[in-house]
C-alpha positions in Angstrom: -14.7 22.4 -15.4 -11.0 22.5 -14.5 -9.0 19.4 -14.6 -8.0 18.1 -11.1 -4.5 18.6 -9.9 -2.9 15.2 -9.2 0.5 14.5 -7.7 1.9 11.0 -8.4 3.9 9.8 -5.4 6.2 6.8 -6.0 9.0 5.4 -3.8 12.3 3.8 -4.9 14.8 1.7 -3.0 17.6 0.4 -5.0 15.4 -0.5 -8.0 16.0 2.4 -10.4 15.3 0.5 -13.6 12.0 -0.9 -12.3 11.0 2.6 -11.1 11.7 4.2 -14.4 9.7 1.5 -16.2 6.8 2.1 -13.9 6.9 5.9 -14.3 7.0 5.7 -18.1 3.9 3.5 -18.0 2.1 6.1 -15.8 3.1 8.9 -18.2 1.3 7.1 -21.0 -2.1 7.1 -19.1 -5.0 9.1 -20.5 -6.5 11.9 -18.4 -5.3 15.1 -16.8 -1.7 16.2 -16.8 0.1 14.7 -13.8 2.9 16.0 -11.6 5.4 13.4 -10.4 7.3 13.2 -7.1 9.8 10.3 -6.9 11.1 9.7 -3.4 14.3 7.8 -3.2 14.5 6.0 0.2 18.2 6.3 0.8 19.2 3.9 -1.9 22.9 5.0 -2.0 23.4 3.0 -5.2 23.3 5.7 -7.9 19.6 5.6 -8.4 19.2 9.4 -8.4 21.8 9.7 -11.2 19.7 7.3 -13.2 16.6 9.3 -12.6 18.3 12.6 -13.6 19.2 11.0 -16.9 16.2 8.9 -17.7 13.2 10.9 -16.3 14.1 14.5 -15.9 10.4 15.4 -16.0 9.9 13.9 -12.5 10.9 15.8 -9.3 13.2 13.7 -7.1 13.4 13.9 -3.4 16.5 12.0 -2.2 16.4 10.9 1.4 19.6 10.2 3.3 18.2 6.9 4.7 15.4 4.4 4.3 12.3 5.8 6.1 10.0 3.0 5.1 6.8 3.3 3.1 4.6 5.2 5.5 7.0 7.9 6.6 8.4 8.5 3.1 4.9 8.6 1.4 3.7 11.0 4.1 6.3 13.5 2.8 4.7 13.4 -0.6 1.2 13.6 0.9 2.2 16.7 2.9 3.4 18.3 -0.3 0.0 17.5 -1.9 -1.8 19.1 1.0 0.4 22.2 1.3 0.2 22.8 -2.5 -3.6 22.3 -2.7 -3.6 19.3 -5.0 -7.0 17.6 -5.4 -5.6 14.1 -5.4 -2.5 12.1 -4.8 -1.9 8.9 -6.8 0.2 6.5 -4.7 1.9 3.9 -6.9 4.2 1.0 -6.0 7.0 0.8 -8.5 6.1 -2.7 -9.4 2.5 -1.8 -10.4 1.9 -1.1 -14.1 -1.2 0.8 -15.2 -3.3 0.5 -18.4 -3.9 3.6 -20.5 -7.5 4.2 -19.2 -6.9 3.3 -15.5 -6.8 6.9 -14.1 -9.8 8.1 -16.1 -11.9 5.2 -14.7 -10.8 6.0 -11.2 -11.5 9.7 -11.5 -15.0 8.9 -12.8 -15.8 7.4 -9.4 -14.4 10.2 -7.2 -16.7 12.2 -4.9 -16.3 14.3 -1.8 -17.3 11.5 0.5 -14.9 8.9 -1.1 -11.4 8.9 0.5 -9.6 6.2 -1.5 -10.2 4.6 -4.9 -8.3 1.5 -6.2 -8.3 -0.4 -9.5 -8.5 -4.1 -9.7 -5.0 -5.5 -9.5 -3.9 -8.5 -11.5 -0.7 -10.6 -11.6 1.5 -9.3 -14.4 2.8 -12.8 -14.9 -0.8 -14.0 -15.5 -3.3 -11.2 -16.0 -6.2 -13.6 -15.8 -5.6 -14.1 -12.1 -6.5 -11.5 -9.4 -4.0 -10.2 -6.9 -6.5 -7.8 -5.3 -10.2 -7.4 -6.3 -11.6 -5.7 -3.1 -11.4 -6.5 0.6 -13.9 -7.0 3.3 -13.2 -6.9 7.1 -13.7 -10.0 9.1 -16.4 -9.0 11.6 -14.4 -10.4 14.6 -10.8 -10.8 13.6 -10.1 -7.6 11.7 -8.5 -9.6 8.9 -9.0 -8.8 5.3 -11.0 -11.4 3.4 -12.7 -11.9 0.0 -9.9 -10.0 -1.9 -9.9 -12.5 -4.7 -6.3 -13.6 -4.3 -5.4 -16.2 -7.0 -9.0 -16.3 -8.3 -9.7 -16.2 -12.1 -10.9 -12.8 -13.2 -14.5 -12.5 -14.3 -17.8 -10.8 -13.9 -17.8 -11.1 -10.1 -14.7 -8.9 -9.9 -15.7 -6.3 -12.6 -18.2 -4.2 -10.6 -17.5 -0.9 -8.9 -18.3 -1.1 -5.2 -17.6 0.0 -1.7 -15.1 -2.1 0.2 -13.7 -2.2 3.8 -10.0 -2.4 2.9 -7.8 -1.0 0.1 -4.2 -1.8 -0.5 -1.5 0.9 -1.2 -0.3 -0.7 -4.4 -2.2 1.8 -6.6 -4.4 4.3 -4.8 -6.1 7.6 -5.8 -6.3 9.6 -2.6 -8.8 12.4 -2.0 -6.5 15.1 -0.4 -9.3 16.8 1.5 -10.2 13.5 3.1 -6.6 12.8 4.0 -6.3 16.3 5.6 -9.2 15.4 7.9 -8.3 11.8 8.8 -4.5 12.3 8.8 -1.7 10.6 7.1 -0.2 7.1 7.4 0.7 6.0 10.9 4.5 6.0 10.7 4.9 3.2 13.3 4.2 0.9 10.2 7.6 0.9 8.4 5.8 -1.2 5.8 2.9 -3.7 5.9 -0.5 -2.9 7.4 -0.2 0.9 7.0 -2.8 0.8 4.2 -5.2 -1.4 6.3 -4.9 0.9 9.2 -5.6 3.9 7.0 -8.6 2.2 5.5 -10.1 1.7 9.0 -9.4 5.3 10.0 -11.1 6.7 6.9 -14.1 4.5 7.4 -14.3 5.6 11.1 -14.5 9.2 9.8 -17.4 8.4 7.5 -15.6 8.2 4.2 -16.1 5.6 1.5 -13.5 3.3 0.0 -14.1 2.2 -3.6 -12.7 -0.4 -5.9 -13.3 0.0 -9.7 -13.4 -3.4 -11.2 -13.2 -2.1 -14.8 -9.9 -0.3 -14.0 -6.9 -2.6 -14.2 -3.3 -2.6 -13.0 -0.8 -5.4 -13.5 1.4 -6.1 -10.4 4.9 -7.6 -10.7 4.4 -9.2 -7.3 7.1 -8.8 -4.7 9.5 -7.1 -7.2 9.7 -4.0 -5.0 10.4 -6.0 -1.8 12.5 -8.9 -3.0 10.0 -11.6 -1.9 7.8 -11.7 1.1 9.7 -14.5 2.9 13.1 -12.9 3.2 14.1 -12.1 6.8 13.7 -8.3 6.5 10.2 -8.5 5.2 9.2 -11.1 7.8 10.5 -8.9 10.6 8.3 -5.9 9.5 5.4 -8.2 8.7 5.4 -9.5 12.3 6.1 -6.1 13.9 3.4 -4.3 11.9 0.8 -7.0 12.5 1.1 -6.6 16.3 0.8 -2.9 16.1 -2.2 -3.1 13.8 -4.2 -5.6 15.8 -3.3 -4.0 19.2 -4.5 -0.6 17.8 -7.8 -1.7 16.4 -9.0 -4.4 18.7 -12.3 -3.3 20.2 -13.8 -4.1 23.6 -14.9 -7.7 23.6 -12.8 -8.7 20.7 -9.2 -8.9 22.0 -9.3 -12.5 23.1 -10.5 -13.8 19.7 -7.9 -11.7 18.0 -5.2 -12.9 20.4 -6.1 -16.6 19.8 -6.2 -16.0 16.0 -2.9 -14.2 15.9 -1.2 -16.7 18.1 -2.4 -19.5 15.8 -1.2 -17.5 12.7 2.3 -17.0 14.3 2.6 -20.7 15.1 1.6 -21.6 11.5 4.2 -19.2 10.1 7.0 -20.5 12.4 6.1 -24.1 11.6 6.3 -23.3 7.9 9.7 -21.6 8.2 11.0 -24.4 10.4 9.9 -27.1 7.9 11.7 -25.2 5.1 14.8 -24.6 7.2 14.7 -20.8 7.1 16.2 -20.2 10.5 17.3 -16.7 9.8 13.8 -15.9 8.9 12.5 -17.5 12.1 14.8 -15.2 14.2 13.6 -12.2 12.2 10.0 -13.0 12.6 10.3 -13.6 16.3 12.2 -10.3 16.7 9.4 -8.5 14.8 6.8 -9.9 17.2 8.9 -8.8 20.2 9.5 -5.3 18.8 5.8 -5.0 17.8 4.7 -5.8 21.3 7.1 -3.2 22.7 6.0 -0.6 20.2 2.3 -1.2 20.9 2.8 -1.1 24.6 4.9 2.1 24.4 2.2 3.8 22.2 -0.5 3.0 24.7 1.5 4.1 27.7 
């Protein structure tokens, strides 16, 4: 049996050293030979020169500006589709694989499985889970039971179907992606992976988490911390687009009440800590998300 053709897709934005470290770790994984596509999201800081020197074995696509996660990753996925790859491996540059991670993911691949993820642990404390699988709240669409901050153990070591997978480290079935479509590029970053998960499931595909496959996550290294103004802007904007897109008949009121309460809680927390620039960014994100959602439905 021929080895599957796999294209690794990894993005960089002004973090060349971190990205090189991540790619070197991926290169040491067991399994089939991989092709690498590194997409630089308009860093403008000399990152591409670092890549040419440090990792000449990786193809580099240098974009003139920052397209965000969804749009930039879609460029790589289109390459995988057009060049008849079997899988794409999407990797955040702050996620570090173990040697057998890919082999364990491939062992669970099948025609009806769209996405496969390892268990993701905190690099700073590998006994704690960052992502161990996600279920959809039956009314609110939120992800729950992902294991965030829980101690790793037998409960999180099984291989099972889940409702949501995160884009931190994903093995993508290219035939499934060709059918369902690529990331919705209205999500600059945040929520694009949850949206993709729902769309794959709506098309009848399975999502699997492999509890024996492990990745260590240097949390927030790629984004500079979740509470900075830029991240909060996109978190707010993407959340509005996601919930407006997927709210079903009979559910919008419960979702509206829940999201209003979530926004109030966030704003109260930012006010208490005196993060007034972050408050402005979060409110701007809510406003722009509403506009984007309304424009898309028009």
